[in-house]
C-alpha positions, 0 to 999 in steps of 0.5 A: 596498734589495735590493742593500744587503742582498745585499752585506751577506750576501756578507761573511765574518766569522771573528770579531765585535765584542762589540756587538750587530748585526742581520744580514739573511738575504735571499731573493728577496722575503722577509727574516729579520733576526737580532740577533747579539751575542757571548756571547749567543743569536741572536735573531729580530728580523723575518721577512716581506716585505722592509722598510726597516731604518730602520723596524724595531722590536725585538719586544716581550714574547716569547722571541726566542732562535733556538735555545733550549737546556734547563737554564737556563730550564727552564719554557720550551720548548727546541730542544736538550736534552743530558745531558752526559758527566758527567750535567749536563742543562743547556746554555748556547749563546753566539755565538762568531761567524758567517760567510756562504758563497755557493753558486750561487743560495743563501747559507748563514749559519752562526752558531757557538755553544758552551757556555762550560763544556763542549766543545760546539759548535752551528752554526745554519745558514740557507740563503736562495735568491736566486731563490725565496722560501724559507729553510731552517734546521738545526743541526749539533752536535758535541763534544769532551767526554771521554765520550759525550753524549746528545741528548734533544731536537734540533729543527731550528729554532724560529720565533716568531709574534706572537699575534693572530688566528693560524690553522693549516692542517695535513694529517691522514688515513689510508690511502686518505684522505690529506692532509685539511685541518684549519683551526683557530685557535691556542689557548693550550697546545700543539698537537703534530703528530707521526709514529711510523710509523718508515718512512713519515711522511705517511699520517696527519699531515704535517710541514708547516703553514700559519700564517695571521697575520690570521684563517682562511686565504684562498686568494689574500689574507692573510699566510701563513707556511708551514713544512715539515720535510724529513725522511723519518722520525719527526717532531714539530712543536709549537706552544707558546702560553704567557703571552707575546705569541708562539706558538713553532713547534718542528720536528724529528725526533721524539725519543720513544724516540730519544735519541741517543748522540753520540760525541766528534768525531761530528757530528749534523746535524738535517734542514732546516726550510724556511719561506716567507712570502707576502702572497698567501694559501695559494696564494701560499705554495704557489707558493713551495713548488712553485717551490722544490721543482721547482727545488731539491728534486724529482728531475728537477723541471723535466722533463716527466713521462710519461703512464703505465699502471700494471698494479696495479688492472688485474690485481693479482697476475695478471702474465703475458707476454701480459697485459703485452704487451696492456696495453702495446699498449693504452696506446700506442694511446691515446697513453701513453708508459710502462707500469709492471708492478706487484707479482706478477712475481717469486719463485722458491721462493716465487712472488709470487701474493699479498702474503704472500711473496717480498719480497727474492727479486727474481728473475723468476717464469719461470712467469709471465714465461717471456721475462723482463724481456728480453721485456717490454722488447722488447714495450715497444720494439715499441709505442714506449713506455718500461717500468717496474717495481715493487719494495719493496726495504726489506721482506721476508717470513718466506716468502722465501729472503732471510729464510731466509738472513738472519733477522738483517737484520730489525727485531726487538725483542731477545729477542722474536718479530718482529711481522709486518705485511701478509699476516701475514708481512711484515717491515721490513729494518733499513736501519741495517745496512750489509749491508742497505744494500748489499743494497738498493743491489744490488737496484736496481744489478743490475736497472738494470745488467742492464736499462738500458732500464728507465726507471721504478721504483715504489718501495713501502714497505707496512709500519711499524716495529711492534716497536722493535729492531735486531739490528745495534745494540748494546743501549746504542744501541737508541734509534738505530733510527729515526734510523739507519734513515733515515740508511741509507735516505738513504745508499742513495738517494744511491748510487742517484742518483749511479749512475743519475741518469736513472731515474724513481723514484716514492715509493709507500708504501701510497699517500701515505705518503712525500709529504714533502720529506725523500724527494723529492730522491731521487724524481721523484713520489709516489703520492698515495693507493691510493684512486683514486676521483675524488671523494675524490681532489679532496679529497686532491689539494687538501690535497697541493697546499698543499706539493707541485706537480702534477708530483710528484702521480701521479693516475690514471684508474681503473675503476669501481666504484672498488676502494676506495670502490666509487663509480661516477663518470663517466669524464669526471669521472675524467679531469678530476680526473686531469688536474690532476696527473701524468696516468696510468691505473690500469685494464685497458684491454681491459675498456673500451669503444671509446668509453671508449678514444676519450675517454681517447685524446682526453684524453691528447692534450689533456693533452700540450698543457696538460702544461707549464702544469699541471706547471710553472705556478703554482697558484691554488686558487679554491674549496675542496671543504672549504668544502662549497659543492658545487663545487671549482675551481683553476687553473694559470697559466704564468709568462708568463701567456699560458696557463692551465688552469681546473678545475671539479668539482661535488662533490655533486648536488641538485635546484634546486642553486645553486653559486657562480660562480668568479672566476679568479686569476693572469691578466694583467688586460690580456690577452685570453684565448680559451676552449677546453673540453677533454675535451668530451662535450656535444652542444653547445659551452659558450656561452663556447667560442672567445670571448675575455675579458679577464683582468680580467673573468675575475678580477673576474667569472668564467664560469658553468658549466652544472651538468649535461652536455648529452648524450643521455638514456641518457648522463646521470648526476649527475657534472659537471666542466669543464676550460678551456684559456685562451690569450692572444691 
């Protein structure tokens, strides 16, 4: 069956008969089937696991148009709406043909459409991957009308979902509380998930959803459709449920205050909407996103990440040469591989002593660092580690030499004073302005050209667009502000990546503001949250893992009381949580005891052992913290199922507490696995230590975990966590 479908996709059609036909777009294990008829709209027939085409029933009771246009069925929701050059607000799209193109492990199917009255062309494109279960859809819009047309609505795509007991899982939150999970049944009416930040787009809502087709979603069973809009700017996801038999998911750029004037011959390309299907629950859909993300989206997605120490929570703005050298030596002694100097290292006329000045003035503050970057790189080499640096290239302050020279470069409403952000002085540079783009590129280019040994950049973005206006755009194009910003951002990142393909870049945006697949092709990872509290991180990293792999999630061991929530958690607990992502540290090591350093050194060594499993393995979420059962648990399993890492965290403590035994998942039922506890602090071993159990036993029964740690009386606390390394014999 697979061979037949693949052969059909390999053909190329320049025209097509008037009669209807079904075309199959085939990924590794999933199929999308469209009904194609010349002069009509393409229509969805099927999406899900591969099926026998002879068993296919046409959908009943819904509107299956793949890219509905506004104007000739106005009560229904549309993907595309246009005001033509003559003012006509109606559009009709008819198929003129389709073709397919093989590119590596992908096949791109293009459905060509045009308006029969106006010189408007729309190509609806589908990309399918042969080795991962993921598809993408987007549209390309162009015209040859005599004047400019106005795009007032321009979704990337639409997916119909048959009504039933359909639930949606999506992410919401705030600064320091990102990626919280909400699960709800889809009800009649509209559910809208949107972002209007302008710069970052994942602090609050996320542009990704999971749709459970058979009731409230389960982690490892049930049919799931996952969808993610791959866009770095303002987005809108809308689930419309009307009086038909279907729900309709529309996803694309948020058109609010962003209508686009499309000139004759200009092409408007919407961001891709990626979507997948799994019959193995939420974790199954997540595994599809993770593999696709590592293999095709994330920068250096198949390269192990270094264990690092970042200076921010250790010293904040108190940067100096001696202090940086001390922190480098400490992380090197604990087995770390990279040191990152955060904010506070730059500024000339306006030294960066706090957050209210100097952004854009990217010269070293010689009072703080008299030996400059050269001295830092020398010290890093002395300690045998790599060096990284913090920048916020898209921003400036009113108190800066950059702003004094180029006040016309900032985002500002016409005829009004600029609205300022962080520190009462911060402003956003207009990335739609080519001069700003060149400045931002030069910022990185100059740094990496002069100091090619810099291995890592932490790229921050700490402000939203608070006032609508571009000093670069004409008054009739002010609605292009948001779209042009991200087109400019992408252009700069493409240039940086072309010239510096090896540098590691983290997407930080006041924490987790840029955890999205529109940004990550240019970045290696993202900062999950400015909140490093271990307990709250369990919740945030759980939600984040729905769509993003562990290799992309920067997760750091920090000091206590935590600087955000002031909670005091045990060091082992902080280690065990951080080891479930890309392990790092966010602490001043000189304030740690020798015993604490020893525990971290041991943890770093053990993380290096499990790093391939965590960063490249397959996730199985087992017990959600959002179920409030007092425990959270997940595991990663290697592709060969010969190694696995099991995490168990107690999330609350009561006397006479009763926690569920956790059944494992993803193992080979016929293999025997030996258990070894990592980061052990107990005076005696777990009773399962060194013993072997079949995969069947571990998945059907699980292992009981002690609710407390067996330590000396003066070391007891309310926190308990376990990390088990399973190796097949």
